[in-house]
N, C-alpha and C positions, 0 to 999 in steps of 0.2 A: 504494500500500500504506500502511496506516495503523497497525495494531498497537494493542494495548491493555494496560493494567495488569492483571495477573492478580489482585492483591489486591483483594478486594471485588467481583470480577466474578461473575456468575451463569453457571455452565457446566454443560451437559448432556453426559454421557459414555455412549455405548452400549457394550455388551459389557464392562461394568465389573466383572463378577463374578470375573474371573481374568486372568492374563497381562498383556498390554499395557494393557488397560482398568483393571485393578486398580492397576498401577504408576502409570498416569496420574492416577487419582483421588488416590492418596497424594501424588504430586508436587504436584498443583495445590492440594490441601488444605494441604500444608506451606507453599505460597506465599500462602495466605490467601484462596483462592477459596471461594465458596459453590457447592455441588455438588448435582446431581440425577443419581443413578446408575441406569442401566437395563440390564437383562439378563433372561433368562428364569428364571434360578435365584434365587429370592427369598432363601433362606437364605444363599447365598454373598454376595449383595448386602448383606444386613444385616450380615454380618461385616466387609465392606470399609467400609461406612458407619460402623461403630463405630470402626474404625481411623482413618478420616478425621476424625471428631469429636474425637479426642484431640488433633488439631492446633488445635482451637479454632474451626473454621469450621462453618457450617451445612451439613448434608448430609441429603438426602431420598432415598428409594428408591421407584422406580416400576417394578415388574416389567413387562417389555415384550418382545413378540416383534416385532422390527422388520420381519419379513416381512408383517405385518398393517398395512395402511394406517391403519385406524382407531386401532390401538394407538399408532402413531407420533404421530398428532395428539393422542391422549389424553396421551401423554408430555409433549409441549410445553405443552399446556394445564395439566397438573398442575405442571410446572416453573414456569410463570408464576404460578400460584396460590401455590406454596410460597415462591418466592424473588423474584418480580417478573420483569421482562423478561429474556429469555435473551440474554446477551452473546456466548456462544460455544457451539458445538456440535462435539463430537468424534465423528465417525462411525467407530467402531471395531469394531462387531459383525461377526462373521464366523466361518466354519468352513471346513474343507477335507476333501474326500475325493479321494485321489489314485488315479487309474486310467488305463490306456491307453484311447485312444478306442474301440477295438473292445470293451472290457470295461466301459466306464462305464455305470452304471445311469441311465436318463433321470430317475428320481425324484431321484437325488443331484444331477444337473446343474441341475435346476429349483430344488431347494431352496437350493443354493449361490447361484444367481443371485438368487433372491428375498431371501435374507438379505444376502449380501455386497454386492450392487449395488442392488437395489430398496430394501433397508432404508435405505441411505444417501440415496437419492433421496427416499424418502418422508419421512424425518426432516427433510431439507433443505427440502422443500416445506412442511412443517408450520411450520418456524421462520422461513423467509425473509420472509414478509410483515411480521412485526413488526420484523425487522432493517432491511428497506428503509424502513419507515415512520420508524424512528428514525435512519436513515442511520448505523448503527453495528452491527457484528457481525463475528464470525470463525467460519468453518467450516473445520475441519481434517479431512480424509479420510485414513484410514489405509489406504494401498495396500500395495504389495509390489514387490520387484524382479520378481516374477512377473507384474506388470502392465506391464513394460517388455520382458521377454524371455520367450517361451514355452519351457517345458521338457517334454521327453518324460515321459509318465506323469502329467502335471499339467494337461492341457488344460482340463478343466472349471473348475478353480480359476483358472487363468491367465485364462480368458475373463472371469470376474467382475472380476478386478483390472484387465484392459485396459479393460473397460467403465467401471469407476470412474475410471480415469485420464482417459478421454475426457470423461466427464461433468464431472470437476473442471475440466479446461481450458476447456470450453465455459461452465460456470457462472462461472468467474473473469472471462472476457471480458464476460459479461452484467452483472456487478455491480461490476466494479472501479472504476467511476466513481460508484458510488451508495453508498459508505460501508461496503461489506461486503468483508472479506478472505476469500480462499479459498486454502488450502494443501493440498499433498499430501505425505504422509510415506511413504517406500518403504523399509522395512527389509528386510534379508536374513533368513536364518534366525534366529529368536529362541529363547532358552532358556525355553520355556513349554510347558505341556501341549498346546497347540494343535498343535505340530509332532510331539510324541511320539505323539499320537493319530492324526494324519493320515499320518505318514511311512511307517511299517511297511515300510521297505526299498524304497519305490517312487520316492523322489526320485533324480534323476541323481547318480551317485557324485561327479561333479566338484563339485557344489554343496556337498558335505560337506567339501571342502578348506578352506572358510572357516569359522572357528569361529563358533558361534552367539553373538549379542550378548544382553545382558541386557534384559529388558523395561524396566528403569529407564532404560537409555540411550535407548530409543525414547520413553519418557515425557518425558525431558528435551527431546528434539527436538520433541515435540508442544507442550510448554510454550513453547519458543522460537518456534515458529510462531505461537502466539497473540500473543506480545509483539512479534514482528517477522516478519511473514508471509513464507513461503518458497514460491516458485513450485513447486519440487519438491525435496525433501531425500531423498537416497538414502544409506543407511548400512548397514554401516560403510564404510571407505575403499576396500577392495579391490573389493567389488561395485559401489561408485559408479564407480570407474574402468572396470571391465569393462562396465557399462551404457553409459557414454559411448562406449567402443570399439564395442559392439554397434550403437549407433545410427548410427555412421559406417560400420561394416563388418559388417552383419548376417550375411551368408553365412559370412564367416570366423569370426565369433564362434560361430555354431552349429556349424560344422565343428570348432572347437577343443573345444567342450563335448562333442560326440559322441566325439571321439577320446580325450579325457581320461577321460570316463566309462567307455568301453570298456576302456581300459587299467587303470583302477582295479578294474573288475569282474573282469578276468582275474586280478588280483593277489589278490582276495578268495577265489578258488576254490582 
């Protein structure tokens, strides 16, 4: 693991128009990074870019649908034109639709996989050649505790984050000796419109026992992963401990989740 100085580095952030992406852009701008912000919503991107520029750094906007392979390559090409070689990529773009397996719409499942998983893969493939040529680079993938433990009513979303976790681990082993760092950040519930839009009462009740963390806290973890690469960072503390327990005792962890969720649901009625 190598790490890099954020100040003066050229960093691309996907899903930068709101939530964790916006918070990460502001955090990295404050630390002196030059940024290229990507998302589908150009007006929101422009607002975030204006906020970032107030910190004094350079900031460009490239409207991008990461589900489109050509758009991902265009993003990295434009970033290289605007700033120079890309030092770090933060794969943050994603969305969720929570439904039980028998009710999930195939279109939602496909779109989530194309955005949450393939978007990260395609952006990584676009930027990796220049990083390997320079023997320098950092790729930070924003996963979720839902990529460590599957939750009832969230199977489609969990599948995308499990896929991203597997891709991250494999990629790290491929490039760890070639100058490129790869990190995975796995937050629990965050206080962003992402979960407000997706939740709609469908998340397991037990998962609501842990208070949502701020996107700024996740952004700080992403910045730390660029400076000092992290194999996998789970936050906050309680989900981190429970995920370790789940990996040691998966059947017991799922049993506890089901029992607590059922108990809380009875109390809500």
